[in-house]
C-alpha positions as CSV (number, residue, x, y, z in Angstrom):
1,M,56.7,79.1,44.4
2,S,59.9,81.2,44.4
3,H,61.0,83.0,47.6
4,P,63.1,85.9,46.9
5,A,64.6,88.2,49.4
6,D,62.6,90.9,51.0
7,T,61.9,93.7,48.6
8,A,62.8,96.2,51.3
9,T,66.4,95.1,51.1
10,T,66.7,94.3,47.3
11,T,66.5,96.5,44.3
12,A,62.9,96.4,42.8
13,L,62.9,95.2,39.2
14,L,59.6,97.2,38.7
15,S,58.8,100.1,41.1
16,A,55.4,102.1,40.9
17,R,54.9,105.2,43.0
18,N,51.7,107.1,43.4
19,L,50.1,106.1,40.2
20,V,46.9,107.7,39.1
21,K,45.0,107.0,36.0
22,N,41.9,109.0,35.0
23,F,39.6,108.5,32.2
24,P,37.3,111.5,30.9
25,I,33.6,111.0,30.8
26,R,32.3,112.7,27.6
27,S,28.7,113.8,26.8
28,G,26.8,112.7,23.7
29,G,26.2,114.8,20.7
30,L,28.7,116.5,18.3
31,L,30.8,118.6,20.8
32,R,31.6,115.5,23.0
33,R,32.6,117.8,26.1
34,T,34.3,116.4,29.2
35,V,31.6,116.2,31.8
36,G,33.4,114.1,34.5
37,T,36.2,111.8,35.4
38,V,36.7,108.1,36.2
39,Q,39.7,107.5,38.4
40,A,40.5,103.9,37.6
41,V,43.7,104.0,39.6
42,S,44.1,106.1,42.6
43,D,47.5,106.8,44.2
44,V,48.9,103.2,44.0
45,S,52.4,102.2,44.8
46,F,54.1,98.7,44.8
47,D,57.4,97.0,44.0
48,I,58.3,93.7,42.3
49,A,61.7,92.2,42.9
50,E,63.7,90.0,40.7
51,G,62.2,86.4,40.7
52,E,59.2,87.4,42.6
53,T,55.4,87.0,41.9
54,L,53.1,89.8,43.2
55,G,49.4,88.8,43.0
56,L,47.1,91.8,42.3
57,V,43.6,90.7,43.5
58,G,40.2,92.3,43.2
59,E,36.6,92.0,41.8
60,S,35.8,93.2,38.2
61,G,35.8,96.9,37.7
62,C,38.3,97.6,40.6
63,G,41.1,98.8,38.2
64,K,43.6,96.1,38.4
65,S,43.9,95.4,34.6
66,T,44.2,99.2,34.1
67,L,46.9,99.3,36.6
68,A,48.9,96.5,35.0
69,R,48.7,98.3,31.7
70,V,49.8,101.6,33.2
71,A,52.7,99.9,34.9
72,L,53.9,98.6,31.5
73,N,53.4,102.1,29.9
74,L,50.8,100.5,27.5
75,V,48.4,103.1,28.9
76,P,49.8,106.5,29.9
77,A,49.5,107.5,33.6
78,T,47.8,110.6,34.5
79,S,50.4,111.1,37.3
80,G,52.9,109.1,39.2
81,E,56.0,107.2,38.3
82,V,57.0,103.7,37.1
83,R,60.6,102.7,37.0
84,F,61.9,99.5,35.4
85,G,65.4,98.8,37.0
86,D,67.0,102.2,37.3
87,Q,65.1,103.7,34.2
88,R,62.1,105.8,34.5
89,I,59.5,104.5,31.9
90,T,56.6,106.7,32.6
91,G,55.9,109.0,29.7
92,L,58.5,107.4,27.3
93,S,57.4,107.3,23.7
94,G,56.8,104.2,21.8
95,A,60.1,104.5,20.0
96,R,62.0,104.9,23.2
97,M,60.1,102.0,24.9
98,R,61.0,99.6,22.0
99,S,64.2,98.1,23.6
100,L,62.5,97.8,27.0
101,R,59.4,96.0,25.5
102,R,61.7,92.9,25.1
103,Q,62.1,92.9,28.9
104,M,58.4,93.2,29.7
105,Q,55.8,91.1,28.3
106,L,52.1,90.5,28.7
107,V,49.9,87.4,28.7
108,F,46.2,88.1,28.2
109,Q,43.1,86.7,29.6
110,D,41.5,85.2,26.5
111,P,44.2,83.3,24.6
112,Y,42.0,82.9,21.5
113,A,41.3,86.6,21.1
114,S,44.9,87.5,21.5
115,L,46.1,85.2,18.8
116,D,45.7,86.0,15.0
117,P,43.5,83.2,13.7
118,R,45.1,83.6,10.2
119,M,48.5,82.7,11.3
120,P,49.9,79.2,12.2
121,V,51.3,78.7,15.6
122,S,54.9,78.8,14.6
123,E,54.5,82.1,13.0
124,L,52.6,83.5,15.9
125,I,55.4,82.5,18.3
126,A,58.0,83.7,15.7
127,E,56.3,87.1,15.4
128,P,58.0,88.9,18.4
129,L,61.4,87.6,17.2
130,R,60.8,88.9,13.7
131,I,59.6,92.3,15.0
132,H,62.7,92.8,17.2
133,G,65.1,91.4,14.5
134,C,66.0,88.3,16.6
135,Y,64.8,85.6,14.3
136,G,67.9,85.1,12.3
137,D,69.3,81.7,11.1
138,G,68.2,79.8,14.3
139,G,64.7,81.2,14.7
140,R,62.9,78.1,13.4
141,Q,64.8,75.9,16.0
142,Q,64.1,78.5,18.7
143,V,60.4,78.4,18.0
144,R,60.3,74.6,18.2
145,D,62.2,74.9,21.6
146,L,59.8,77.3,22.8
147,M,56.8,75.1,21.9
148,A,58.5,72.2,23.7
149,T,59.3,74.4,26.7
150,V,55.6,75.2,27.3
151,G,54.3,71.5,26.7
152,L,53.3,71.7,23.1
153,R,54.5,69.3,20.3
154,P,56.8,71.2,18.0
155,E,55.5,69.3,14.9
156,H,52.1,70.9,15.5
157,G,53.6,74.4,14.7
158,N,51.8,74.5,11.2
159,R,48.4,74.3,12.9
160,Y,46.2,77.3,13.5
161,P,44.8,78.5,17.0
162,H,41.4,77.1,16.5
163,E,42.9,73.6,16.4
164,F,44.1,73.8,20.0
165,S,42.2,73.7,23.3
166,G,41.9,76.6,25.6
167,G,44.7,75.5,27.8
168,Q,47.0,74.9,24.8
169,R,46.2,78.3,23.3
170,Q,47.2,79.9,26.6
171,R,50.5,78.0,26.4
172,I,51.0,79.5,22.9
173,G,50.5,82.9,24.5
174,I,53.2,82.1,27.1
175,A,55.6,80.8,24.5
176,R,55.1,84.1,22.6
177,A,55.8,86.0,25.9
178,L,58.9,83.9,26.5
179,A,60.3,84.4,22.9
180,L,62.3,87.6,23.8
181,A,63.6,86.3,27.0
182,P,61.9,89.0,29.3
183,Q,62.6,89.7,32.9
184,L,59.0,90.5,33.8
185,I,55.8,89.0,32.5
186,V,52.4,90.5,33.4
187,L,49.7,87.8,33.5
188,D,46.2,89.4,33.2
189,E,43.7,86.7,34.4
190,P,45.6,84.1,32.6
191,V,43.6,81.1,33.8
192,S,40.2,82.5,34.5
193,A,38.8,81.2,31.1
194,L,40.1,77.6,31.7
195,D,38.7,74.6,33.6
196,V,40.1,73.9,37.1
197,S,42.2,71.0,35.9
198,I,43.6,72.9,33.1
199,Q,44.2,75.9,35.5
200,A,46.6,73.8,37.5
201,G,48.6,72.6,34.6
202,V,49.2,76.3,33.5
203,L,50.0,77.5,37.0
204,N,52.5,74.6,37.4
205,L,54.2,75.6,34.0
206,L,54.4,79.2,35.3
207,Q,56.2,78.2,38.3
208,E,58.6,76.0,36.6
209,L,59.5,78.7,34.2
210,Q,60.0,81.2,37.1
211,G,62.4,78.8,38.7
212,E,64.3,77.9,35.6
213,R,64.5,81.5,34.1
214,G,64.4,83.8,37.2
215,L,61.2,85.5,35.9
216,S,59.2,88.1,37.7
217,Y,55.5,88.1,37.6
218,L,52.6,90.4,38.1
219,F,49.8,88.1,38.4
220,V,46.3,89.8,38.0
221,S,43.2,87.9,39.2
222,H,39.8,88.1,40.7
223,D,40.4,84.7,42.4
224,L,42.3,84.6,45.6
225,S,42.4,80.8,45.7
226,V,44.3,80.8,42.3
227,V,46.8,83.5,43.5
228,R,47.4,81.7,46.8
229,H,49.2,78.9,44.9
230,I,51.6,81.1,42.9
231,A,52.1,84.5,44.5
232,D,54.9,85.5,47.0
233,R,53.2,88.6,48.0
234,I,49.6,89.8,47.4
235,A,48.0,93.4,47.0
236,V,44.3,93.5,47.3
237,M,42.7,96.2,45.2
238,Y,39.3,97.8,45.8
239,L,37.8,100.7,43.7
240,G,41.2,102.0,42.4
241,K,43.2,101.6,45.6
242,I,45.2,98.9,47.3
243,V,43.6,98.3,50.6
244,E,45.8,95.5,51.9
245,T,49.2,94.0,50.9
246,G,51.7,91.7,52.3
247,P,53.5,88.3,52.0
248,A,51.0,85.7,50.9
249,A,51.3,83.6,54.0
250,A,50.8,86.5,56.2
251,L,47.7,87.8,54.3
252,F,46.1,84.4,54.3
253,G,47.0,83.6,57.8
254,A,45.8,86.9,59.4
255,P,44.0,89.3,56.9
256,G,43.1,92.6,58.4
257,H,40.8,94.3,55.9
258,P,37.1,93.5,55.9
259,Y,37.2,93.2,52.1
260,T,40.0,90.7,52.3
261,H,38.1,88.7,55.0
262,A,35.2,88.5,52.6
263,L,37.5,87.3,49.7
264,I,39.2,84.6,51.8
265,S,36.0,83.5,53.5
266,A,34.6,82.7,50.0
267,I,37.4,80.2,49.4
268,P,35.9,76.7,49.8
269,L,37.7,74.3,52.3
270,P,38.3,70.7,51.3
271,D,37.1,69.5,54.6
272,P,33.2,69.4,54.5
273,R,32.8,69.7,58.4
274,R,35.2,72.7,58.7
275,E,33.5,74.3,55.6
276,R,30.1,74.0,57.3
277,A,31.3,75.4,60.6
278,R,33.4,78.2,59.4
279,E,32.6,81.9,59.6
280,R,31.1,83.4,56.5
281,I,31.7,87.1,55.8
282,T,29.8,88.5,52.8
283,V,29.9,91.7,51.0
284,V,26.5,93.1,49.9
285,G,25.6,95.6,47.1
286,D,27.3,96.5,43.9
287,L,30.8,98.2,43.5
288,P,30.2,101.9,43.6
289,S,30.9,103.9,40.4
290,P,34.6,105.0,40.1
291,A,33.3,108.3,38.8
292,D,31.7,109.1,42.1
293,P,33.4,107.0,44.8
294,P,32.2,107.2,48.6
295,S,33.9,109.8,50.9
296,G,36.4,108.7,53.3
297,C,36.9,104.8,53.2
298,R,35.7,103.7,49.7
299,F,34.6,100.3,51.1
300,R,32.4,101.6,53.9
301,T,29.2,101.3,51.7
302,R,29.6,97.6,51.4
303,C,31.5,96.9,54.7
304,P,29.8,94.4,57.1
305,K,32.0,95.6,60.0
306,F,30.9,99.3,59.4
307,A,27.2,98.2,59.4
308,L,27.2,95.7,62.2
309,E,30.1,96.4,64.6
310,L,31.1,100.1,64.7
311,T,29.7,102.8,66.8
312,P,28.2,106.0,65.3
313,D,31.4,107.9,66.1
314,E,33.5,105.2,64.5
315,Q,31.3,105.3,61.5
316,Q,31.8,109.0,61.3
317,A,35.5,108.5,61.0
318,C,35.0,106.0,58.1
319,V,32.8,108.7,56.4
320,E,35.1,111.6,56.7
321,T,38.6,110.3,56.7
322,E,40.3,108.1,54.1
323,P,42.4,105.4,55.8
324,A,46.0,105.2,55.0
325,L,47.8,102.0,53.9
326,V,49.8,101.3,57.0
327,D,50.4,98.5,59.4
328,R,47.7,98.6,62.1
329,G,48.7,95.6,64.0
330,A,48.2,92.8,61.4
331,G,51.8,92.7,60.6
332,H,51.5,94.2,57.1
333,P,49.9,97.3,55.5
334,V,46.1,97.6,55.7
335,A,43.9,100.6,54.7
336,C,41.2,100.4,57.4
337,H,40.6,102.6,60.5
338,Y,39.5,99.4,62.4
339,A,41.6,96.7,60.9
340,E,41.3,93.4,62.7
341,A,43.5,90.4,62.0
342,R,41.3,87.2,61.7
343,S,42.0,83.6,61.1
344,L,39.7,82.5,58.3
345,L,41.1,79.2,56.9
């Protein structure tokens, strides 16, 4: 894991401020009128420094993949701003984004679905180079070098994606992302479709590449145990909002938000006796609809602390007032009126 300087004292490579992304809800029939709005991302801000990995964690439907695509300007923001270095990229057209696309790449969750099955692997890796006019005379050797870099045999470049395993296909996707020598790579659930042993190999590869090339990562995942091994900082997302963020060691050592408590308590411990004796914190019920989020604190309808520990007056504060994302004694920002730092590992 890399350990960059504190982003408060360094210039952020990617900076997002007050991002909002709304999707319209349309009625059926011929007129297709807009009858509502889903706010997939709600007033989210974050920074990623050079050489840093920010882990973005949350359950399915929380908006983390949408946030990643808005940050890359692949999906237009409803409001807010994203800057890459000193350049504002929010609202830039495809033509004006073209030169910046070389610096920002995306690795998808499903490696097979993201690779054209009709193209041999060497052509898949060469495609970004051709599109940006970088293939040239040394392109073939560059493709061979990229395959070797990600742990694939260059002589297998004439094979097709279906001839590779899932882990190998994800390495092909990583090679494609590396082809244009980017500064930032967004990894959207890159190991969730892989077996645990294969996950470890891909995560180790990503860390080695980061150390060698000074890459920055936005690592999107639903699995905190995976993010723990690669992230320098972590942002926990719930129903479109970041509810806790901070250095990985601080967040795992003393999480303050009840949702983070539940996520961490679900991580199995290798010691069977400690695993049996540990405190279990569970979240009940389904994720509320982002089209109609709860008033006040969005997590209150599933919060075990709200149901079991708070007085009626304290509960009323959760119902009426949305908690700000500030440090409430945990040592890092937490969006909870009654944040409580706990040791759960």
